[in-house]
N, C-alpha and C positions, 0 to 999 in steps of 0.2 A: 483614697485619700480623704482624709478629714476635711470638714469646713474651715477649720482654723488654719490647716496647712495650705489650702489652696488661697485663703485670705493673704497669708504671708507671701505666697508667690506673687498674687495681684499686686502687692505692694511694692515689688520689684519692677513692675512695668511703669515706664515713665509717662504715665497719662492717669487722669481721673475718670476717662471715659472706657477702661477697658470692659470687656464684656466676653462671656464664653463664645468662642467661635466654633469650637469642635466639642462635642460631648459623645463619646463611644464607650458604652459599658453593657453589662448583662448580655455577654457574648455566649453563644454555644460552645461546645468543643470542637466544632468544626464550622467555620464561618470567616468570611471576609467582609468587611464593611469599608466604605469609602465615604468621606464628608468634605466638601469643598468650601473654600472661603476666600474672600478678596480682601487685599490690604492695599489702601489708597496711599499709603506712605511706608517708608521704611521704618522699622521699630523692633523692639524687643517683645517677644511674645512669652508669655508664661505657660510652661508646658509641664504637665504631670501624666506621667504614665507608668503602667505596670506590665512587664511581660514575664517570659519565662525562658531560662536557659534549658539545654537539653538535660534531661533527668540522668543523674551520675550513673545509676545502675544501667540504664541504656546505652551510655558512652562505653562503659566497660564490656558490654556484650558485642559491641560493634567489631566486624572482621575488618582486616585490611582492605577489602574490596569496598566497604562502605566509606573508608576515610579517603574521599576524593581530594580533599585539602583542607587544612586546619580551619580556614576561614568558612568553609562550607558546613561546618557543623552546625546543623539547622536549630533554630530557636524555633520551638513549636508555638510560640505566642510572641508576636512582635509589631511595633509601629513604626511607621516612618512618613516623611512628607515629601511630595514631588512638586516641582514647578510645573505646573500645567502647561506652560507655553514651550519649556524645551524637554519635558520628561526626565529633566535631571533630579536626583535625590538631593534634597537640601538638608535633610537631618534623618538620622536612623537611631532608633533606640539601641540596636545592636552595637553601633560603634560609639554609643555615649558613654559618658563616665556614670556608671549606674551603681546603685546600692545593692548589695547581694544579701539575701536571706538563706539561711540553712536549708531551707526547703526548695530551693531553685528559682524562688520568684526574684524579679530585678526590678528596682524601683529607679524612676527619674524625677526629680523635682528641681526645675531650674528654668533658666531663660534662654532663648535662642533669638538671634537677631535675623531678620528676613528682610529683603527690600519689597518695595512695592510690587504686587503682581496677584496672579490668581493660583491657588495651591491645592494640592489634594492631599487629604490626611488619610492613611491607610492603617488599618488594623487587621492583622491575621492571626486568628485563634485556631490552633490545629494540635491542641494537645493530645487529641485521643491517639492511643496506641493501637486500638482495635475498635471495630465498628460492627455490631451485629443487629440482625433483623431476625426475629422469631427464632433465635438460635443459631442462625447461620451467619456466615461472614458476608457482609455486603459492602463494598467499597464505592460503588458509583451510583449516581441518580438518586442520591439521599434526598435531594430537595423534592422530587416528584413523590417520593414515598412519604415524606413528612407532610406534604400537601394533602395527601390521600388519608391522612390520618394514621399512619402504620406506625408501630411503635418501634423506636430506634433505640438502641442502648450503646453507650460508649465506654471505653475501658482505657486503662492507662493511670499512671501515678497522680497527675495533676486533676485527673477526673475523679479518682476514688477518694482523694483528700480534699475535694470541692476547691481546690484553689484556684481553678479555672473562673470562678465566680468573681475574682479579685481583678481580673483583666480589664484594662480601661485606658482610654486616653482623653485627656482633657487639654485644650488649648485655649487661651484667653489672650485677648488684645484689642486694639482699635482697628475693627473692621466689620464685615458683614458676611453673612452667607452667600455663596455664588448662585446666580440666577442662571437659567438655562442658557441665556444669550452670553453670559460672563463665559461659561464652559465651551459653548459654540466658538466664541472668539479666541479663546486660549487654543483650542483644537486646530483652528483656521490657520493661526500662526504657525504651528508646530507642523502642519500639512502643506506649507506653501511650496515646497521643493518636492513633494511626493509625486511620483508618477503613477503608481498603482501600489496596492496592498492585497495580499493573498491570504485569506483567513478562511479556511474549511469549516464545515460543520463537523460536529463529533463524530469519529469513525468514518471518515471520508477524506477526499482530497480535492483541492481546488487548483485552477491553473490560469494563468492571464497571458496572452500572446502580446508582444511588443515589437515593432518594427524601428529600427534605427536608419534614417536615411543618410547617416555621416558618422564617422568616428566619434564615439561619444563616452564620457567618463560616467559611469554609474555606481552609485553607492547603495550597497546591499546591507540591509540589517534583519536580523531574523532572531526570534525568540522563541524557543521550544524545548522539548523533552528529550534528553539524550543521557545515556550512562555510559561508563567506560566500555561496555561490550554491546550495547543495543541501543538502537535509535527509534524512539517512538514518535515524536512530532518534530519535524524536521522540512528543510526546503532545498530546492536546487534550481538551475538555471539550465536551460537546453536550447541548444542552436537548432532552431526548428527546421532548416534546411539540411544539415548534415547530421542531425540526431545526435550529435556529442555534448557532453555536459561541459559547461564552461565554469561552473560554480556548484559546490556541494557543500552542506552544512553538515560538519562532522564534530565528533567530541573533541579530537585534538585540536581543531581550528576554532574552537568557540572557548567561552569565558563562562565563569559563574554569573548568573542573571539576578542571583539574589533569592533568597528564601530555600525552598528546598534544594538539596543538592543536585537534583535531576534538572532544574531550570538552568538552561543555557543560552547564550547569547553569542551571535556571530555578527562582525562587521567586515566588510570586504570593500574595497574599491577596484571597481572592473572597468578596464579600457577595451570597449568592445568595437569591433568592426562594423559597418553597415551590414544590415542584414535582418532575419526575423529571428526572434528568440522567444521563449516560453518560460515563464516562472511558475514553479509548482511549490505547493506546501501541502503536507499530509498529516492528518491526525489520528490517534488510535482513539479507543473508546472510555478513555479517562484522563484526569488532570488537565483541564483546559478553563478558558473563561466561563464555559456553562456550569461547571461544577468542579472546583480544586478538590483534589484528595489529599493535598499537602499544601504547605505554606507556598502562596503564588510568588512569582517574580516580583522584583520591586516596580516593574512597570507592566502590569498585566494587561492593559489595553493594547499594548504593542505586540501581543501573542501572534505569531505568523510571521510573514515575510513582506518586507517593504522595500520599495526601489524608490532611490531618490536620483533627480539630476539637478544639481546645484545651479548650472548654467542656464538662466532663463531662455535664452535663444535655442539652446540645444533641448531643452524640455520642450518647447512649442514644436519641436521637428518630431518628437517621439509619437508614433501612432499605435494605439492598443488594437488588438483584432481578436476575434475569437478563434481560438486554435483546437483543432482535433486531430490526433495521431493518424486517424484513417479518414481520408477523403470522402465525404458522403456521395454517394451515386457513382464512384469511380472505382469500385472494387470488383475484381474477377470472381472472387469467392470470398465470404466472409460468414463465419460462425461466431456470433458474440453472444453475451449473457448465458453461457454454457452453464449447465447445472450438474449435478453429480450423476455419477454412473451412466454417460452419455457416450455414444459412438457415432459420430457423424462423418459423412464422407459426401463429397461433391465433385464431379468430373467437368473439364472443359477441354476445348480444343484450342491451341494457340496456332494461329494463321500465320504470325510472323515471329520470328526470335526476338526476344526482349529480356531487358532487365526487369524484375519484379521486386517489388519490396514486401517482406513478410513481416508483419506485426503481430506477434502472438504472446499471450500471457498464460502462464500455467504455474502449476505446483511442482516443486522440486526440493529435494534436500539430500544431503549425504552423495552427492554426485549422481543421483537418480531422479528421473522425472515421474511424476504420478498423474498431472494433467498436462497433456502435450500434444503437438501437431506433427505430422509428416507429409511430404508431397511424394506420390508415386507415378512412374510414367506408365501408363496402362498398356502402351506397346509392348514394352519390356518387362512389366510386372516388378519393376525395381525401384527402390527409394531413389530420389534425386536429392532429397533434403530431409533432415530429421532434426527436431528440436532437442538439441542436446543439452544437458545442464552446463557443460563447460563452455558452451557458446552463449549462455543466456548472462543476465545480469540482474541485480537485486531490483525489483518492481515497485519498491516501496512497501511500507506496512510490515508483516511478519517476513522474516528473512526467506521464507519458504515461497514467497511470491516471486516468479521469475518472468523476466521479459527477453524476448527475442526480437530485436528491431534492425534488419539488415537486408541487403539485396542479394539477389539470386539470378543467375542468367539460365534462361530456358530456351531450348531449341523449339522449332516447329515440332508439333506432336500433340498426343493425348496425354492428360495428366489428371489425377485425383487427389483432392485435398482432403486430409483426414484429421480428425481430432477425437481423442479418448480422454475421459475423466474418470477418477476413481469415486468412491462412496463418499467423500468429505472434502470441505473448503472448496467451495464453487461460488459462482456469482450468487449474492443475496443470500448464500448460506455458509458464510465465512466462520470458520473456527479459530480465526486469528485476525489481526487487524488487515483489513482489506488492501489492496495494492492502489496505487495512482492509476488513474484509467481504469477502474475496475469494470465498468460497463463493457470493456472490449475483452473480457475474459474468454479466451478462444483463440481464433486465428482469422487474419484477414489478409489477402493477397490483392496486391493492385499494382499497376504500373509504377516503376520507380520515379517516372515524371509527374506522377499524381494525376494524370488525365488518361483516361480510358477511351481509346477509339473503337467503337462497338464492332468494326470490321475486323479487328485484330483477334477477337476471341468468338469461339462458336461453340455449341453443344459437343458434348463428348461423341467421338466415333468409335465403332468397333475397330479393333485392329485389324487392318488389311490382311495381315499374314497368316491369320487363324484360319481363313476360310469359312466354309459352312458348318455351322453347328449341327453335329448328328445327334449328340445327347449331352445334357449337361445336369449336374448336381451341385450346386453351389450355395453358399452362405449357410453352410451346415452348421447345426447346433450341437448340444451335447447328446448323448445317447441316441444317435441317428443309426437307422438301418435303411437306407434309401435305396432304391433302384428305378432303372428306367432302361427301356428296349430300344433298339435301332437295327436297321437292315442295310446291308450291303449286297448290290446286284452284281459286282465284279470285285476282283482283288483291287484293294485300295490302300493307298498310304494314309494314315491317319495321323494326327497330331494329338498327343494327350498332355494335358496341363492339370497337375494334381497338386494340391496343398494341404498338409496334414501335420500331425504332432508325432514326433519320434524321438527317440533318445537311447543311447546305448545300443544300437543296432536293432532295436524293435520300434515298430510303427503303432501309434494308439488310434490315431485317426487317419484313414487311409481308403484309397480305392482299388478296385480290380475290374475286369472285364471277363464275362464268361460267354462261352459259346452255348448254343441251343441245347447241347447234351450235358451242360453244367461244367465243362472243362474250364479252367482259367487259363485264358489265352495271354493275359497281360496282368501282372500284380505290381503294387507300390511297394518295393521292397526298400528298406533304409539304405541299403549299400548303393542304390541307384538314385537316390535323391541328393539335392544339394541344399545348403542353408536357403531359407526363404526371408530372411530378414527378420529383424526383431531378436526375440529370444533363441537361444541356439536350438530348442526344441522345434522351432518352426522348420518344416522341411517341404522341398518341392521337387516334382518331376516335370521337365518340359522336353519332351522328345518325341519322336515319330516311330511307328511300327507300320509294318503291311500286314493286313488281315485279308483272308480269302473271303468270297462271297459267302452270305449266311445270315442268320439272326443271331443277335448279341444282347447281352443285358449288361448295362453298366451299374456297378454298386459302389456305395459309400458306407463306411461304417465309423462311428466316433465312440470315445467313451465318456465318462461323465464330468469332464472338466476341459477347460481351455478350448474354447470354440467360438464361432462367429458372434461378436458382440457379448460374450462372456468370456473374456480373456482373463487368466489367472497371472499373466505376465506379458511382457511387451509383444503387441501383435506382430504379424508378418508384413511384409511391404505391401502385400495385396489382399488385405483381408476380405474383401468381396469375393475372391477366387477360392476362399476356403472350401475345399469339396474338389470335384473332378470335372473335367470338362473334355469332349472328344470332338475334333474338328476334321472335315474333309479337306485334304490338300491335294487330291488328284488321284487318278487311276495310275497304277504302275504299268 
């Protein structure tokens, strides 16, 4: 805008003391700026702004999926003004009567009327259709790169024609720049009814527990990043006692939040019963107040989840507390922070029957789990619970993050908790957005009551039915050719328990018993085995034979794949028993 044009606008302002309150110019192709000002009285303000509509060529190339609605055709450069006390938009260049140039620039030169108050003037300059660093596309963390002096190049029509250099916002009137105390006072007024806000750091989640001592009306407001088919930054509220969700931010139940089409806002009034609740909000690794990669929402400071209680008496009765999904010091078994390519197992004896809660996080997609847990009964060598995809729910972050959170009744007996992970996407090595509660990646088992009586649980005991171990070759790996001798002084009934790999009538990992002269007295044949749990090729034999007195050798042989702690498919129910064991059950 020329000096003459601005002078003409100032003449429209009904005072001789008008001064520039906001001057935003010289913006980069990817930048947001905010300038705050105070008006002591209602008045007309002189406003001059230059923004940009979507480039026509880009409009023509947009597919149906990109057109979420006509109002969300994002202007790559725009200005707007917020009332700092209410966060309401009081003027927006995109809704104003602008003058359009053939090159896509939009001009506003006129007056707007505002009452006394504190205001925020925003300008978002995001015309860059592409951003590159040393020849490679780099969309995140540009601020840090620029601070380090790295050369960043921008592309796009408004950049290539240097039209972005005209982007600007100027506001003139009778007022002053807002001080820190002005801003604090405005925010305090807006926050008067807020119970809590939940705003995590980038690529993480945050949560806040709150307890209601009486039926309470709670207002939920959230601003995040969602698209038609994916959720990136969003929140939900959980009943901490029943573990059921009472509210979730979804695309269908949200509205445009201004700026980029992916900015969405949700408002809901919940009538909650007395009890304990927890509010979650999860962010991915891009597009947030730390560094927007597109035009931000009209109220960037409200990114995240906010809970309000309008009734002062009810608000005073709300108590905040620190919530953890797994009670510290009360677990029977807990594998957390599990990394890539891990196979963990831990046994325990349950001295009384009880309901246990299982909180397990793992990776799954296309109805299959890649990182998952299971529990086996070591007395029977059978699984009593498996983390199946169909029993899990989305755990937040990338869709493959899966959560199992439910109870299981266990009888008195011996159990082993197992967890297996593949070679990617695990704790602190995520290849997608991490889940909420990511530090619990793994499995935790604890009493459903949340309180563990030490006398109810003890160390794993050897199964009583197996008798004395005569010879044992277990935890067999790939390419094994193992053997062990044993002797019988009298005719003896022995139990043989063997787990190996077999398919289509043939065994690949199997055991056998030879007499002193090399004759096989027992062989693990496919037709004599049963499914061992997990993949169909896991086979087991669990039966008894009678052997005469003599010297014997127990053998186990395996091929080059699918063995203990190197499974290439779902392990058996009893991976620790992969191999062969012989037990004395008594003389015949």
